[in-house]
Backbone as JSON, one array per atom type, in Angstrom:
{
  "sequence": "MKITAHTFSRIIPALAALVPLAPAWGQEPASVAPAPPAAVQFEVQSSRTVQDGGRKITIQQVRPPDRSAVPRVVVPALTPEEIAIKRVHYQPSRIVWLTATTYPGGWNYLEWRGNSAEERFAAWSRADCRLFSAIGEFHLENDRTRYLVITTIRRAKEQNSLQPPTSPVPGDGPGFVLTKGDADNSGAINPIAAVHRISRTEADQLRLRLEERERKRMEDKAWQAAHPVAPRDVVIRFWPKKSGRRTAESSTPSANE",
  "N": [[-9.01, 4.31, 14.57], [-10.91, 2.19, 16.38], [-10.87, -1.19, 16.66], [-13.18, -3.49, 17.13], [-15.19, -6.15, 18.59], [-17.73, -6.08, 17.19], [-17.05, -4.85, 14.85], [-15.3, -6.94, 13.68], [-17.16, -8.87, 13.17], [-18.5, -8.19, 10.98], [-16.68, -7.78, 9.01], [-15.1, -9.98, 8.71], [-16.6, -12.24, 7.57], [-16.63, -11.34, 4.86], [-13.83, -11.33, 4.01], [-13.3, -14.0, 3.98], [-12.9, -15.6, 1.72], [-10.37, -15.06, 1.16], [-8.56, -16.58, 2.65], [-6.22, -19.07, 2.75], [-6.66, -22.53, 1.61], [-6.44, -25.05, 4.12], [-4.13, -27.79, 5.01], [-5.1, -31.21, 4.64], [-6.34, -33.23, 7.43], [-3.76, -34.8, 9.35], [-1.91, -34.71, 7.18], [1.17, -33.33, 5.77], [2.01, -29.96, 5.35], [2.18, -28.75, 2.23], [3.99, -26.77, 1.45], [6.43, -24.61, 2.97], [6.05, -21.54, 4.61], [7.98, -18.83, 3.6], [10.81, -17.25, 5.32], [10.33, -14.06, 6.9], [11.58, -11.08, 5.32], [14.7, -9.2, 6.17], [15.01, -6.65, 8.42], [15.08, -3.19, 6.9], [17.57, -1.04, 6.92], [17.82, 2.27, 7.91], [19.19, 5.45, 7.08], [19.32, 8.21, 8.78], [18.51, 11.43, 7.98], [17.55, 14.01, 9.06], [15.67, 14.9, 12.05], [12.78, 15.23, 13.88], [10.8, 15.6, 16.85], [7.59, 15.4, 18.23], [5.1, 15.91, 20.72], [2.25, 14.1, 21.54], [-0.37, 14.06, 23.24], [-0.17, 11.4, 25.39], [1.9, 10.31, 23.98], [4.98, 9.97, 22.05], [5.68, 11.44, 18.92], [7.89, 10.84, 16.33], [9.35, 12.35, 13.54], [11.06, 11.32, 10.68], [13.46, 12.27, 8.4], [14.82, 10.38, 5.91], [17.46, 8.89, 3.97], [16.97, 7.44, 0.85], [16.22, 4.18, 0.73], [18.34, 1.33, -0.26], [17.26, -0.62, -2.43], [17.97, -2.73, -3.67], [19.4, -4.12, -2.05], [17.58, -5.43, -0.52], [16.37, -8.42, 0.28], [14.45, -10.48, -2.11], [11.22, -11.89, -1.61], [10.59, -15.16, -2.28], [7.78, -17.07, -3.34], [6.95, -20.37, -3.08], [5.74, -22.35, -5.8], [2.44, -23.61, -6.39], [1.62, -27.06, -6.37], [0.34, -29.34, -9.0], [-1.54, -30.94, -7.77], [-2.31, -29.34, -5.48], [-3.38, -27.24, -6.58], [-5.7, -28.3, -8.09], [-7.17, -29.09, -5.74], [-7.75, -26.73, -4.54], [-9.37, -25.67, -6.59], [-11.68, -27.27, -6.64], [-12.69, -26.68, -3.98], [-13.21, -24.0, -3.98], [-15.16, -21.01, -3.67], [-16.72, -18.48, -4.99], [-17.1, -15.05, -3.79], [-19.25, -12.4, -2.89], [-19.81, -9.18, -2.15], [-22.6, -6.93, -1.32], [-23.37, -3.68, -1.19], [-25.67, -1.82, 0.52], [-27.75, 0.72, 0.69], [-30.16, 2.11, 3.12], [-32.57, 4.17, 3.51], [-34.55, 5.62, 5.99], [-38.17, 6.35, 6.28], [-41.1, 7.94, 7.45], [-43.82, 6.04, 8.79], [-42.83, 3.55, 8.36], [-41.6, 2.95, 5.86], [-38.92, 2.21, 3.77], [-36.27, 3.51, 1.76], [-34.32, 1.83, -0.66], [-31.17, 1.65, -1.99], [-28.73, 0.31, -4.25], [-26.13, -1.37, -5.97], [-25.53, -3.03, -9.12], [-23.58, -5.55, -10.87], [-21.92, -4.05, -12.05], [-20.7, -0.46, -11.67], [-22.13, 1.17, -13.22], [-24.7, -0.14, -13.15], [-27.57, 0.84, -11.37], [-29.7, 0.6, -8.63], [-32.87, 1.12, -7.11], [-35.37, 0.93, -4.64], [-38.53, 0.66, -2.98], [-39.43, -0.28, 0.47], [-40.69, -2.21, 3.07], [-39.5, -3.7, 4.93], [-37.9, -4.79, 7.91], [-34.95, -3.24, 7.95], [-32.91, -3.32, 9.63], [-32.54, -5.98, 10.56], [-31.2, -7.23, 8.4], [-28.34, -6.82, 8.74], [-27.9, -8.9, 10.44], [-27.92, -11.24, 9.16], [-25.69, -12.16, 7.82], [-23.36, -14.43, 6.03], [-24.86, -15.85, 2.89], [-26.61, -18.27, 0.74], [-27.76, -18.46, -2.53], [-30.26, -20.25, -4.47], [-28.96, -23.0, -6.42], [-26.51, -21.81, -6.8], [-23.14, -21.19, -6.01], [-22.05, -19.13, -5.01], [-20.89, -17.1, -2.29], [-22.82, -14.79, -0.49], [-22.96, -11.6, 0.96], [-24.6, -9.09, 2.44], [-24.21, -5.87, 3.19], [-25.42, -3.38, 5.28], [-26.3, 0.16, 5.2], [-27.88, 2.39, 7.2], [-29.79, 5.18, 7.33], [-31.51, 8.25, 8.1], [-34.1, 9.89, 6.47], [-33.71, 13.3, 4.88], [-35.51, 16.1, 5.35], [-35.35, 18.08, 3.34], [-34.77, 16.64, 1.0], [-36.42, 14.71, 0.64], [-38.16, 11.96, -0.42], [-41.48, 10.75, -1.88], [-43.1, 8.33, -0.16], [-44.78, 5.23, -1.44], [-48.25, 4.9, -1.86], [-49.67, 2.58, -1.87], [-49.62, -0.75, -0.66], [-46.85, -3.13, -0.29], [-46.66, -5.54, -2.57], [-47.7, -8.87, -1.65], [-47.0, -11.26, -2.9], [-44.57, -10.93, -4.14], [-40.99, -9.92, -4.43], [-40.77, -8.71, -2.08], [-40.26, -5.99, -2.09], [-40.79, -2.89, -3.85], [-39.52, -2.09, -6.95], [-37.96, 0.79, -8.21], [-35.98, 1.75, -9.65], [-33.76, 0.59, -12.11], [-32.96, -2.7, -13.82], [-35.33, -5.0, -13.77], [-35.45, -7.53, -14.65], [-32.62, -8.28, -14.28], [-31.27, -10.67, -12.77], [-28.9, -11.12, -11.05], [-28.66, -8.79, -9.72], [-31.03, -8.41, -8.3], [-31.81, -10.8, -7.1], [-30.12, -11.06, -4.75], [-31.11, -9.09, -2.93], [-33.7, -9.8, -2.77], [-33.4, -12.13, -1.34], [-32.52, -11.53, 1.05], [-34.71, -10.05, 2.05], [-36.56, -12.2, 2.21], [-35.36, -13.8, 3.95], [-35.4, -12.3, 6.37], [-37.91, -12.02, 6.95], [-38.77, -14.79, 7.41], [-36.87, -15.82, 9.49], [-37.26, -13.98, 11.5], [-37.35, -13.84, 14.4], [-35.02, -15.22, 15.27], [-33.02, -13.55, 14.08], [-33.36, -11.23, 15.44], [-32.7, -12.02, 18.11], [-29.98, -12.41, 17.64], [-29.12, -9.65, 16.88], [-29.62, -8.61, 19.59], [-27.81, -10.02, 21.05], [-25.48, -9.24, 19.81], [-25.39, -6.6, 20.37], [-25.18, -6.6, 23.15], [-22.66, -7.82, 23.5], [-21.14, -5.83, 22.35], [-21.45, -3.62, 23.93], [-20.37, -4.7, 26.27], [-17.66, -5.09, 25.35], [-17.02, -2.34, 24.88], [-17.2, -1.46, 27.62], [-15.03, -2.9, 28.66], [-12.78, -1.98, 27.36], [-12.8, 0.57, 28.38], [-12.35, 0.09, 30.91], [-9.72, -0.97, 30.66], [-7.81, 0.69, 29.39], [-5.53, 1.27, 26.42], [-2.21, 1.98, 26.51], [-0.67, 4.79, 25.4], [1.33, 4.44, 22.61], [4.78, 5.17, 21.42], [5.41, 6.72, 18.2], [7.05, 6.37, 14.99], [7.7, 7.85, 12.17], [8.98, 7.7, 8.94], [10.28, 9.02, 6.09], [11.15, 9.86, 2.75], [12.26, 12.23, 0.16], [10.83, 11.87, -3.12], [11.29, 12.21, -6.63], [9.08, 12.25, -9.33], [9.37, 10.52, -12.77], [8.51, 12.29, -14.68], [8.72, 14.86, -13.36], [11.48, 14.84, -13.09], [12.53, 14.93, -15.68], [11.45, 17.17, -16.82], [12.84, 19.05, -15.15], [15.24, 18.85, -16.07], [15.46, 19.75, -18.69], [16.47, 22.6, -20.48], [15.38, 25.87, -19.96], [13.38, 28.35, -21.83], [14.5, 30.81, -21.37], [17.24, 30.3, -20.91]],
  "CA": [[-10.23, 3.69, 14.63], [-10.84, 1.06, 17.28], [-11.3, -2.48, 16.05], [-14.16, -4.1, 17.95], [-15.76, -7.54, 17.92], [-18.7, -5.71, 16.11], [-16.22, -4.64, 13.4], [-14.71, -8.02, 13.09], [-18.19, -9.74, 12.86], [-18.77, -7.52, 9.63], [-15.55, -7.85, 7.76], [-14.46, -11.5, 8.49], [-16.96, -13.07, 6.37], [-16.22, -10.75, 3.48], [-12.45, -11.74, 3.71], [-13.04, -15.46, 4.23], [-12.43, -16.12, 0.53], [-8.77, -14.85, 0.98], [-7.91, -17.36, 3.52], [-5.75, -20.32, 1.97], [-7.01, -23.83, 2.03], [-5.53, -25.65, 5.13], [-4.0, -29.19, 4.57], [-6.13, -32.19, 5.5], [-5.84, -33.7, 8.81], [-2.75, -35.83, 9.16], [-1.04, -34.45, 6.01], [2.12, -32.32, 6.01], [1.78, -28.75, 4.42], [2.99, -28.93, 0.86], [5.17, -25.87, 1.46], [6.6, -23.97, 4.07], [6.01, -20.15, 4.31], [9.43, -18.18, 3.67], [10.91, -16.27, 6.41], [10.32, -12.62, 6.69], [12.93, -10.32, 5.02], [15.48, -8.63, 7.15], [14.39, -5.24, 8.37], [15.68, -2.39, 6.28], [18.27, -0.15, 7.94], [17.49, 3.64, 7.25], [20.13, 6.55, 7.17], [18.63, 9.34, 9.06], [19.22, 12.89, 7.66], [16.98, 14.98, 9.88], [14.63, 14.2, 12.79], [12.12, 16.03, 15.04], [9.77, 14.74, 17.8], [6.54, 16.14, 18.79], [4.37, 15.24, 21.88], [0.89, 14.07, 21.09], [-0.97, 13.44, 24.25], [0.96, 10.6, 26.17], [3.03, 9.52, 23.24], [5.79, 10.94, 21.21], [5.64, 11.19, 17.38], [8.95, 11.19, 15.71], [9.38, 12.34, 12.08], [12.52, 11.42, 10.19], [13.7, 12.23, 6.82], [15.91, 9.35, 5.71], [18.12, 8.72, 2.76], [16.22, 6.58, 0.2], [16.88, 3.0, 0.95], [18.99, 0.54, -1.25], [16.24, -1.58, -2.64], [18.72, -4.0, -4.35], [19.79, -4.74, -0.85], [16.46, -6.14, 0.26], [16.18, -9.86, -0.52], [13.04, -10.66, -2.56], [10.61, -13.1, -1.11], [10.14, -16.06, -3.38], [6.8, -17.81, -2.83], [6.72, -21.61, -3.8], [4.68, -22.6, -6.69], [1.64, -24.74, -5.97], [1.76, -28.2, -7.05], [-1.06, -29.52, -9.7], [-2.57, -31.37, -6.79], [-2.84, -28.17, -4.7], [-4.29, -26.34, -7.61], [-7.06, -28.94, -8.27], [-8.09, -29.05, -4.57], [-8.35, -25.26, -4.37], [-10.42, -25.39, -7.51], [-12.72, -27.96, -6.13], [-13.28, -26.06, -2.83], [-13.21, -22.62, -4.27], [-16.31, -20.55, -3.62], [-16.83, -16.97, -5.15], [-17.87, -14.23, -2.76], [-19.83, -11.23, -3.48], [-20.59, -8.27, -1.21], [-23.55, -6.02, -1.91], [-23.59, -2.51, -0.42], [-27.09, -1.45, 0.38], [-28.25, 1.82, 1.64], [-31.48, 2.05, 3.49], [-33.04, 5.6, 3.98], [-35.81, 5.26, 6.5], [-39.03, 7.26, 6.16], [-42.11, 7.84, 8.43], [-44.57, 5.03, 8.13], [-42.26, 2.07, 8.07], [-40.97, 2.63, 4.61], [-37.36, 2.33, 3.65], [-35.86, 3.57, 0.31], [-33.24, 0.99, -0.84], [-30.32, 1.86, -3.15], [-27.58, -0.54, -4.38], [-25.61, -1.24, -7.34], [-25.51, -4.42, -9.46], [-22.28, -6.19, -11.0], [-20.98, -2.8, -12.41], [-20.98, 0.67, -11.21], [-23.25, 1.77, -13.95], [-25.83, -0.7, -12.88], [-27.94, 1.37, -10.23], [-31.01, -0.13, -8.4], [-33.59, 1.56, -6.02], [-36.7, 0.31, -4.5], [-39.29, 0.93, -1.71], [-39.5, -1.56, 1.12], [-41.38, -2.15, 4.34], [-38.87, -4.63, 5.75], [-36.95, -4.21, 9.06], [-33.75, -3.3, 7.52], [-31.86, -3.65, 10.86], [-32.25, -7.36, 10.47], [-30.13, -7.51, 7.3], [-27.02, -6.93, 9.12], [-27.64, -9.98, 11.19], [-27.98, -12.41, 8.51], [-24.39, -12.64, 7.54], [-23.38, -14.97, 4.74], [-26.08, -16.71, 2.72], [-26.43, -18.65, -0.44], [-28.91, -18.41, -3.49], [-30.47, -21.57, -5.0], [-28.28, -23.36, -7.46], [-25.48, -20.76, -6.97], [-22.1, -21.53, -5.09], [-21.41, -17.73, -4.55], [-21.41, -16.81, -0.91], [-23.13, -13.52, -0.71], [-22.98, -10.67, 2.14], [-25.3, -7.75, 2.16], [-23.6, -4.96, 4.23], [-26.44, -2.31, 5.12], [-26.16, 1.44, 5.97], [-29.25, 2.88, 7.52], [-29.97, 6.54, 7.51], [-32.77, 8.81, 8.31], [-34.37, 10.8, 5.38], [-33.69, 14.62, 5.26], [-36.82, 16.68, 4.88], [-35.34, 18.79, 2.03], [-34.41, 15.68, 0.13], [-37.38, 13.47, 1.0], [-39.1, 11.46, -1.55], [-42.63, 10.42, -1.58], [-43.33, 6.93, -0.17], [-45.85, 4.71, -2.12], [-49.39, 4.92, -0.91], [-50.3, 1.12, -2.0], [-48.7, -1.69, 0.19], [-45.98, -3.97, -1.09], [-47.51, -6.95, -2.98], [-47.26, -9.92, -0.72], [-46.3, -12.38, -3.62], [-43.41, -10.49, -4.98], [-39.71, -9.95, -3.74], [-40.78, -7.92, -0.68], [-40.03, -4.57, -2.22], [-41.12, -2.19, -5.13], [-38.35, -1.57, -7.72], [-38.16, 2.04, -8.77], [-34.8, 2.08, -10.61], [-32.84, -0.51, -12.57], [-33.7, -3.54, -14.57], [-36.14, -5.82, -12.9], [-34.9, -8.8, -15.14], [-31.35, -8.41, -13.75], [-31.31, -11.5, -11.45], [-27.69, -11.01, -10.37], [-28.65, -7.63, -8.69], [-32.3, -8.37, -7.67], [-31.93, -12.01, -6.24], [-29.6, -11.11, -3.32], [-31.86, -8.22, -2.2], [-34.85, -10.35, -2.5], [-33.05, -13.22, -0.38], [-32.39, -11.04, 2.53], [-35.95, -9.86, 2.5], [-37.14, -13.49, 2.61], [-34.74, -14.41, 5.23], [-35.66, -11.43, 7.41], [-39.39, -12.44, 7.17], [-38.8, -16.3, 7.84], [-36.1, -15.92, 10.54], [-37.14, -12.53, 12.07], [-37.03, -13.88, 15.78], [-33.79, -15.39, 15.44], [-32.22, -12.34, 13.78], [-33.39, -10.1, 16.55], [-31.89, -12.35, 19.17], [-28.67, -12.26, 17.31], [-28.84, -8.35, 17.08], [-29.41, -8.28, 20.93], [-26.37, -10.49, 21.46], [-24.45, -8.44, 19.37], [-25.31, -5.39, 21.1], [-24.53, -7.01, 24.47], [-21.28, -7.93, 23.42], [-20.44, -4.52, 21.91], [-21.26, -2.97, 25.35], [-19.36, -5.38, 27.21], [-16.46, -4.76, 24.75], [-16.82, -0.92, 25.23], [-16.92, -1.44, 29.02], [-13.77, -3.45, 28.98], [-12.0, -1.06, 26.84], [-12.85, 1.8, 29.18], [-11.66, -0.3, 32.2], [-8.25, -1.45, 30.25], [-7.29, 1.83, 28.26], [-4.39, 0.98, 25.89], [-1.34, 2.95, 26.92], [-0.19, 5.01, 24.03], [2.79, 4.11, 22.32], [5.53, 6.25, 20.52], [5.45, 6.32, 16.9], [8.25, 6.8, 14.32], [7.46, 7.96, 10.95], [10.23, 7.87, 7.99], [9.92, 9.37, 4.68], [12.32, 10.5, 1.8], [11.63, 12.9, -1.05], [11.05, 11.19, -4.4], [10.86, 12.99, -7.81], [8.6, 11.47, -10.55], [10.0, 10.63, -13.89], [8.01, 13.52, -15.56], [9.32, 16.05, -12.9], [12.98, 14.86, -13.29], [12.64, 15.02, -17.1], [11.2, 18.65, -16.93], [13.95, 19.75, -14.51], [16.63, 18.59, -16.79], [15.26, 20.41, -19.71], [16.82, 23.73, -20.39], [14.16, 26.63, -20.25], [13.65, 29.12, -23.03], [15.29, 31.89, -21.1], [18.54, 29.87, -20.74]],
  "C": [[-10.0, 2.48, 15.57], [-11.49, -0.15, 16.66], [-12.01, -3.21, 17.07], [-14.52, -5.55, 17.56], [-16.96, -7.29, 16.96], [-18.12, -5.64, 14.84], [-15.81, -5.92, 12.86], [-15.91, -8.82, 12.57], [-18.81, -9.27, 11.41], [-18.03, -7.77, 8.6], [-15.01, -9.3, 7.53], [-15.03, -12.12, 7.5], [-16.76, -12.6, 4.97], [-14.78, -11.19, 3.21], [-12.25, -13.28, 3.78], [-12.53, -16.23, 3.02], [-10.92, -16.15, 0.34], [-8.01, -15.74, 1.88], [-7.51, -18.74, 2.63], [-6.44, -21.64, 2.65], [-6.04, -24.58, 2.85], [-5.45, -27.13, 4.45], [-5.07, -30.11, 5.32], [-5.44, -32.69, 6.58], [-4.87, -34.87, 8.48], [-1.74, -35.61, 7.96], [-0.03, -33.23, 6.44], [1.72, -31.28, 5.1], [2.74, -29.08, 3.33], [4.09, -28.08, 0.7], [5.05, -24.85, 2.65], [6.73, -22.35, 3.79], [7.55, -19.63, 4.47], [9.39, -17.28, 4.87], [10.9, -14.93, 6.12], [11.55, -12.08, 6.38], [13.42, -9.6, 6.29], [15.06, -7.15, 7.11], [15.39, -4.25, 7.62], [16.35, -1.23, 7.19], [18.21, 1.37, 7.1], [18.78, 4.58, 7.95], [19.38, 7.83, 7.57], [19.26, 10.73, 8.74], [18.65, 13.89, 8.52], [15.85, 14.3, 10.83], [14.07, 15.14, 13.84], [11.11, 15.32, 15.59], [8.71, 15.71, 18.36], [5.61, 15.45, 19.76], [2.9, 15.34, 21.26], [0.13, 13.28, 22.38], [0.06, 12.67, 25.17], [1.94, 9.92, 25.26], [3.71, 10.7, 22.55], [5.77, 10.29, 19.66], [6.91, 11.88, 16.92], [8.92, 11.01, 14.25], [10.76, 12.3, 11.58], [12.64, 11.32, 8.75], [14.83, 11.36, 6.6], [16.51, 9.29, 4.27], [17.23, 7.53, 2.09], [16.99, 5.23, 0.32], [17.45, 2.26, -0.2], [18.02, -0.46, -1.59], [16.8, -2.73, -3.19], [19.18, -4.65, -3.2], [18.72, -5.53, -0.14], [16.14, -7.56, -0.54], [14.66, -9.92, -0.84], [12.61, -11.96, -2.01], [9.94, -14.04, -2.42], [9.08, -16.97, -2.71], [6.74, -19.1, -3.78], [5.56, -21.78, -4.7], [3.68, -23.58, -6.2], [1.73, -25.93, -6.95], [0.41, -28.47, -7.81], [-2.19, -29.92, -8.71], [-3.21, -30.29, -6.02], [-3.79, -27.48, -5.47], [-5.83, -26.94, -7.73], [-7.86, -28.97, -6.89], [-8.57, -27.71, -4.21], [-9.46, -25.02, -5.41], [-11.91, -26.26, -7.12], [-13.73, -27.27, -4.93], [-13.56, -24.58, -2.92], [-14.73, -22.24, -4.28], [-16.38, -19.06, -3.87], [-17.63, -16.25, -4.04], [-18.09, -13.01, -3.46], [-20.39, -10.27, -2.19], [-21.35, -7.14, -1.86], [-23.67, -4.91, -0.82], [-24.89, -1.93, -0.5], [-27.37, -0.2, 1.22], [-29.65, 1.85, 1.86], [-31.84, 3.26, 4.14], [-34.29, 5.46, 4.66], [-36.84, 6.58, 6.44], [-40.19, 6.94, 7.09], [-42.99, 6.53, 7.92], [-44.05, 3.61, 8.11], [-41.57, 2.03, 6.69], [-39.42, 2.99, 4.74], [-36.96, 2.52, 1.94], [-34.59, 2.9, 0.13], [-32.57, 1.49, -2.03], [-29.01, 0.8, -3.05], [-27.25, -0.59, -5.78], [-25.45, -2.81, -7.77], [-23.89, -4.88, -9.82], [-21.17, -4.94, -11.58], [-21.48, -1.41, -11.83], [-21.98, 1.57, -11.95], [-24.76, 1.1, -13.63], [-26.45, -0.13, -11.44], [-29.27, 0.91, -9.95], [-31.59, 0.91, -7.15], [-34.94, 1.05, -5.96], [-37.17, 0.77, -3.09], [-39.4, -0.48, -0.84], [-40.03, -1.21, 2.45], [-40.65, -2.99, 5.38], [-38.22, -3.96, 6.94], [-35.52, -4.35, 8.55], [-32.5, -3.53, 8.49], [-31.54, -5.01, 10.8], [-31.23, -7.85, 9.51], [-28.83, -7.7, 7.86], [-26.86, -8.15, 10.05], [-27.66, -11.37, 10.47], [-26.69, -13.03, 8.02], [-24.19, -13.33, 6.05], [-24.5, -15.84, 4.4], [-25.92, -17.11, 1.27], [-27.67, -18.41, -1.2], [-29.14, -19.95, -4.16], [-29.73, -21.91, -6.27], [-27.2, -22.36, -7.75], [-24.62, -20.97, -5.86], [-21.55, -20.21, -4.48], [-21.98, -17.65, -3.12], [-21.67, -15.16, -1.0], [-23.25, -12.71, 0.8], [-23.5, -9.62, 1.79], [-24.9, -6.77, 3.43], [-24.73, -3.58, 4.03], [-26.04, -1.0, 5.95], [-27.35, 2.01, 6.32], [-29.06, 4.27, 7.88], [-31.29, 7.16, 7.63], [-32.98, 9.88, 6.9], [-34.37, 12.38, 5.93], [-34.9, 15.22, 4.63], [-36.64, 17.47, 3.5], [-34.91, 17.8, 0.76], [-35.28, 14.41, 0.05], [-38.06, 13.24, -0.25], [-40.32, 11.1, -0.98], [-42.88, 8.86, -1.45], [-44.56, 6.51, -0.97], [-47.09, 4.87, -1.23], [-49.97, 3.65, -0.9], [-49.2, 0.38, -1.14], [-48.02, -2.49, -0.83], [-46.71, -5.19, -1.37], [-46.88, -8.19, -2.17], [-46.66, -11.31, -1.6], [-45.2, -12.05, -4.63], [-42.19, -10.7, -4.12], [-39.78, -9.36, -2.32], [-40.4, -6.54, -0.75], [-40.52, -4.14, -3.73], [-39.97, -1.6, -5.85], [-38.86, -0.3, -8.44], [-37.17, 2.56, -9.76], [-34.07, 0.75, -10.95], [-33.69, -1.64, -13.27], [-34.23, -4.76, -13.8], [-35.84, -7.18, -13.39], [-33.37, -9.07, -14.89], [-31.24, -9.26, -12.5], [-30.07, -11.28, -10.64], [-27.86, -9.82, -9.51], [-29.89, -7.81, -7.9], [-32.32, -9.57, -6.78], [-31.24, -11.77, -4.91], [-30.45, -10.18, -2.35], [-33.24, -8.91, -1.77], [-34.69, -11.63, -1.49], [-33.06, -12.51, 1.02], [-33.86, -10.53, 3.08], [-36.86, -11.08, 3.05], [-36.52, -13.95, 3.86], [-35.2, -13.45, 6.46], [-37.11, -11.71, 7.84], [-39.46, -13.94, 7.91], [-38.19, -16.53, 9.1], [-35.95, -14.64, 11.32], [-36.79, -12.69, 13.63], [-35.61, -14.17, 15.92], [-32.76, -14.3, 15.19], [-32.34, -11.33, 14.82], [-32.72, -10.7, 17.72], [-30.42, -12.21, 18.86], [-28.4, -10.78, 17.29], [-28.56, -8.02, 18.7], [-28.18, -8.8, 21.5], [-25.35, -9.77, 21.09], [-24.23, -7.22, 20.0], [-24.78, -5.51, 22.55], [-23.16, -7.04, 24.5], [-20.52, -6.65, 23.15], [-20.55, -3.74, 23.21], [-20.46, -3.37, 26.24], [-17.91, -5.03, 26.73], [-15.94, -3.27, 25.2], [-16.46, -0.69, 26.65], [-15.55, -2.01, 29.33], [-12.75, -2.58, 28.66], [-11.85, 0.16, 27.7], [-12.03, 1.39, 30.5], [-10.08, -0.62, 32.02], [-7.95, -0.48, 29.2], [-5.86, 1.31, 27.78], [-3.55, 2.08, 26.14], [-0.88, 3.42, 25.61], [1.18, 4.76, 23.68], [3.57, 5.0, 21.23], [5.45, 5.68, 19.13], [6.56, 6.91, 16.11], [7.77, 6.81, 12.88], [8.63, 8.38, 10.09], [9.69, 8.1, 6.76], [11.19, 9.81, 4.09], [11.51, 11.06, 0.54], [11.9, 11.97, -2.29], [10.47, 12.01, -5.58], [10.28, 11.88, -8.84], [9.47, 11.68, -11.58], [9.66, 11.8, -14.75], [8.74, 14.77, -14.86], [10.8, 16.1, -13.17], [13.33, 15.22, -14.85], [12.52, 16.57, -17.31], [12.39, 19.41, -16.34], [15.15, 19.94, -15.24], [16.6, 19.2, -18.16], [15.56, 21.89, -19.75], [15.49, 24.77, -20.81], [14.56, 27.67, -21.27], [14.4, 30.38, -22.74], [16.83, 31.54, -20.85], [19.35, 30.03, -22.06]]
}
């Protein structure tokens, strides 16, 4: 899979919570990252090479490495001051995966899950779901959580089509008509209501953002076509490993012995 700027623009916000807190300006870092462990030396027992386009793929069966010889990486413990700073600046993150099935007449059938896999929700909406992907991170009122709604848009298949509503979506509601799920579950309803509200109030800015993203995607595609990456050779190493159950069974005499 090729990693493009478009891909990074979607996954980087979701991973932001994993980035460690940097030291304040003018302060020395509290700890230094340990040096990477030494490379493991493999004893090759068999090897074969195949040609795949412009690169070679070498598959080697090796002797299981001696893990005791590999130095363990010891990560320094955080000081109480570092822990306190992280707690102050910590913001939980949540990703909501939304599926939008488009129907004629501008209707979209939305499906998503709540805080657990058992909490399933569905709703009819007339919002332009393409704008959802341009929103990025957002916050809810009185909520420190950073939300990110990732939307997958697909067309309805005739054999599996549902019947869209005949009445319009109420203008004083969240912007959609809930058909499945608990309407009082604010943790599942509020993020979807928020992207509907943002897509209405900031529609022009979101459309410009989508146009800019598409322009950059086309530029990136053209650059990659003009600067193809030279294929690199690959070495795949493996060693057979028997599970504990399999070893126990093989060491047990059979009834015929």
